[in-house]
C-alpha positions as CSV (number, residue, x, y, z in Angstrom):
1,X,5.8,-11.0,-2.1
2,X,6.0,-7.2,-2.9
3,X,6.7,-6.6,-6.3
4,X,9.4,-3.7,-5.6
5,X,11.4,-5.9,-3.9
6,X,11.7,-4.3,-0.9
7,X,10.0,-5.2,2.8
8,X,6.9,-3.2,4.0
9,X,4.9,-3.2,7.3
10,X,1.5,-1.5,7.4
11,X,0.6,-0.6,11.1
12,X,-2.9,0.8,11.3
13,X,-4.3,2.6,14.6
14,X,-7.5,1.6,13.6
15,X,-10.4,1.9,11.6
16,X,-14.1,4.4,11.5
17,X,-15.0,3.0,8.3
18,X,-17.1,-0.2,8.9
19,X,-16.0,-3.7,6.9
20,X,-18.6,-4.3,5.0
21,X,-19.3,-6.2,1.6
22,X,-22.2,-2.3,0.9
23,X,-19.0,0.4,2.0
24,X,-16.4,0.8,-0.1
25,X,-13.0,-0.7,0.7
26,X,-11.3,0.6,3.8
27,X,-8.9,2.7,2.0
28,X,-5.8,2.0,4.7
29,X,-6.5,-1.8,3.7
30,X,-6.8,-0.8,-0.1
31,X,-3.2,0.7,0.7
32,X,-2.0,-2.4,2.3
33,X,-3.4,-4.4,-0.9
34,X,-0.9,-2.2,-3.0
35,X,2.4,-2.1,-1.4
36,X,1.8,-5.9,-3.0
37,X,1.8,-5.0,-6.2
38,X,0.3,-7.5,-7.4
39,X,-3.3,-7.8,-9.3
40,X,-4.4,-10.4,-7.5
41,X,-3.0,-10.2,-4.1
42,X,-3.0,-13.6,-2.0
43,X,-4.0,-12.5,0.9
44,X,-4.0,-14.3,4.2
45,X,-6.1,-13.2,7.5
46,X,-4.9,-13.7,11.0
47,X,-8.0,-13.3,13.7
48,X,-5.9,-14.9,16.8
49,X,-6.5,-11.9,18.8
50,X,-10.2,-11.9,18.9
51,X,-10.2,-15.5,19.2
52,X,-10.9,-16.4,15.8
53,X,-13.9,-15.2,15.6
54,X,-15.8,-16.7,12.7
55,X,-17.6,-13.5,11.5
56,X,-14.2,-11.7,11.7
57,X,-13.1,-14.3,9.1
58,X,-16.8,-14.2,6.7
59,X,-16.3,-10.8,6.2
60,X,-13.0,-10.5,5.4
61,X,-13.6,-13.1,2.2
62,X,-16.2,-11.3,1.0
63,X,-15.3,-7.9,1.2
64,X,-11.7,-9.2,-0.2
65,X,-12.7,-11.1,-2.6
66,X,-15.3,-8.1,-4.2
67,X,-11.6,-5.9,-4.7
68,X,-10.0,-8.9,-6.0
69,X,-7.6,-10.3,-4.2
70,X,-7.8,-14.3,-3.2
71,X,-8.1,-14.8,0.0
72,X,-7.3,-17.3,2.8
73,X,-7.1,-17.3,6.8
74,X,-5.4,-19.0,9.2
75,X,-6.8,-20.0,12.5
76,X,-5.3,-21.9,15.3
77,X,-8.6,-22.7,17.4
78,X,-9.4,-24.8,18.2
79,X,-6.6,-26.3,16.4
80,X,-4.8,-25.2,13.0
81,X,-6.4,-25.1,10.5
82,X,-3.9,-26.2,7.9
83,X,-1.1,-28.7,8.0
84,X,1.8,-26.1,7.5
85,X,0.8,-22.6,9.0
86,X,4.3,-21.6,7.9
87,X,4.3,-23.0,4.3
88,X,0.8,-20.7,4.3
89,X,2.2,-17.7,5.6
90,X,5.4,-17.3,3.2
91,X,2.6,-18.3,0.0
92,X,0.8,-14.8,0.0
93,X,1.8,-11.0,-1.1
94,X,-0.3,-9.8,2.0
95,X,-0.8,-10.6,5.9
96,X,-3.5,-9.0,7.7
97,X,-3.9,-9.2,11.3
98,X,-6.9,-8.2,13.1
99,X,-7.8,-7.1,17.0
100,X,-8.5,-7.5,19.5
101,X,-5.8,-9.0,22.6
102,X,-2.1,-8.6,21.5
103,X,-0.8,-10.6,24.6
104,X,-3.2,-13.5,24.2
105,X,-2.5,-13.4,20.2
106,X,1.4,-13.5,20.9
107,X,1.1,-16.5,23.2
108,X,-0.6,-18.0,21.0
109,X,1.8,-18.1,18.1
110,X,5.6,-18.9,19.9
111,X,3.5,-22.3,20.3
112,X,2.6,-22.5,17.1
113,X,5.9,-20.9,15.6
114,X,4.6,-18.2,14.3
115,X,6.4,-16.3,15.8
116,X,9.5,-17.3,13.4
117,X,7.0,-17.8,10.2
118,X,6.3,-14.0,10.1
119,X,10.1,-12.8,10.3
120,X,10.5,-15.5,7.8
121,X,8.1,-13.9,5.9
122,X,8.8,-10.1,6.0
123,X,12.5,-11.3,5.5
124,X,11.0,-13.1,2.0
125,X,9.0,-10.2,1.2
126,X,5.5,-10.3,2.0
127,X,4.0,-7.4,3.1
128,X,2.8,-7.0,6.5
129,X,0.0,-5.4,7.3
130,X,-2.9,-5.4,10.9
131,X,-4.8,-3.0,13.1
132,X,-5.0,-1.9,16.7
133,X,-3.2,-5.4,18.1
134,X,-2.2,-5.9,14.7
135,X,0.1,-3.4,14.6
136,X,1.8,-3.9,17.6
137,X,2.8,-6.7,17.6
138,X,5.3,-5.6,14.7
139,X,7.0,-3.6,17.9
140,X,8.9,-4.6,20.5
141,X,5.7,-3.4,21.9
142,X,2.8,-0.7,23.2
143,X,-0.1,-0.3,25.1
144,X,-2.6,-2.6,25.8
145,X,-6.3,-3.4,27.0
146,X,-5.0,-7.2,27.2
147,X,-4.3,-8.0,31.1
148,X,-7.5,-5.2,31.3
149,X,-10.0,-2.7,30.8
150,X,-6.9,-0.7,32.8
151,X,-3.6,0.6,29.8
152,X,-0.6,-1.5,30.4
153,X,2.5,-2.2,29.0
154,X,2.8,-4.6,26.6
155,X,6.8,-5.6,25.7
156,X,6.4,-9.0,24.3
157,X,6.1,-8.5,20.5
158,X,7.7,-9.7,17.3
159,X,10.5,-6.7,17.3
160,X,10.2,-7.1,13.5
161,X,10.4,-3.0,14.4
162,X,12.2,-1.0,16.9
163,X,10.6,0.7,19.4
164,X,7.3,0.6,21.1
165,X,3.5,1.7,18.6
166,X,0.1,3.0,20.9
167,X,-3.4,2.5,17.9
168,X,-6.6,4.7,19.1
169,X,-4.1,7.9,20.2
170,X,-6.5,10.3,19.9
171,X,-10.0,8.8,20.1
172,X,-9.4,6.6,23.1
173,X,-9.7,9.3,26.1
174,X,-6.7,7.4,28.4
175,X,-4.4,5.9,25.1
176,X,-2.3,9.5,25.1
177,X,-1.5,9.8,28.7
178,X,-0.7,6.3,29.2
179,X,1.5,5.8,26.4
180,X,3.0,9.6,27.3
181,X,3.9,7.8,30.6
182,X,4.6,4.4,29.9
183,X,7.7,6.5,27.4
184,X,8.7,8.9,29.9
185,X,9.0,6.4,32.4
186,X,11.6,4.0,30.5
187,X,8.8,1.5,30.4
188,X,8.1,1.6,26.8
189,X,11.0,2.8,24.4
190,X,10.3,5.6,21.8
191,X,7.8,4.9,19.6
192,X,5.2,5.9,17.1
193,X,1.0,6.5,17.3
194,X,-1.4,6.5,15.4
195,X,-4.8,8.0,15.3
196,X,-7.7,6.2,13.9
197,X,-7.6,6.1,9.9
198,X,-3.9,6.6,10.0
199,X,-1.5,4.1,9.9
200,X,2.9,4.0,9.8
201,X,4.3,2.5,6.4
202,X,7.6,1.1,7.4
203,X,9.7,0.4,4.8
204,X,12.8,-2.1,5.1
205,X,12.2,-1.5,8.9
206,X,12.7,3.1,8.0
207,X,9.3,5.0,8.1
208,X,8.3,5.5,4.7
209,X,5.1,8.0,5.7
210,X,2.0,8.0,7.6
211,X,-0.7,7.9,5.5
212,X,-4.3,9.1,6.9
213,X,-8.0,7.9,5.1
214,X,-8.8,11.2,7.1
215,X,-8.4,14.8,7.5
216,X,-6.8,16.2,11.1
217,X,-6.0,12.1,12.1
218,X,-2.5,11.7,12.2
219,X,0.7,10.1,13.8
220,X,3.8,10.9,16.7
221,X,6.7,10.8,16.9
222,X,6.0,10.1,21.2
223,X,9.9,10.5,23.0
224,X,11.3,10.2,26.4
225,X,12.7,14.5,26.9
226,X,15.6,13.1,29.4
227,X,13.8,15.0,32.6
228,X,11.0,12.5,33.1
229,X,8.3,13.4,30.6
230,X,7.7,12.8,27.2
231,X,7.5,14.9,23.8
232,X,4.7,14.5,20.8
233,X,5.6,15.6,17.2
234,X,3.0,14.9,15.2
235,X,3.9,13.7,11.3
236,X,2.3,15.1,8.1
237,X,0.0,12.7,7.1
238,X,0.1,11.7,3.3
239,X,-3.9,11.2,2.4
240,X,-4.8,8.4,0.8
């Protein structure tokens, strides 16, 4: 649980830093760990969105344990690796969700009741974070390639945070126009878009800051303009 008694979500737009024992801990993951306030944070990793790829878990264990975290994981393929997933999640200081297919991930989570477990964890003060699909999931929806190469709207998020989210906003050429178009026509509600190496930090469901790990990266507020188009307002990021 976060030691400050607040509810934190850190939605990361993407990363250009490899998760490797030979490289420094990516700054945004370090920031997520710091939100717990714990000297030895308990971290549970979920890679449901990439089918519980075991190599991803091995990397998280190797890297996070080097930086003082007590690491666990929750896998759902081919079956859950624990008897009570909710108990595992509620016992954490930080839950970190990897990228992949947000549509597939949420469908599997709901079958196993993790949608309710995640809300309980957030309400009890467990810090929630993730990258790409692991960022979209906390919102009402966002842009996704879950259904094929062409970006489409996803509107079945957990809804812990109101509005939509778009990762990889400047690094993937189709993300910006697709997100703006979907917000403009009302398919997606107004929301936050983040570049790679940038994250939106919400405290008690309110945007606290846009944090960035490199110069030139930021986040944006994207809203419908009421005339069939959209507006984009960049934030001044906090460099970490």
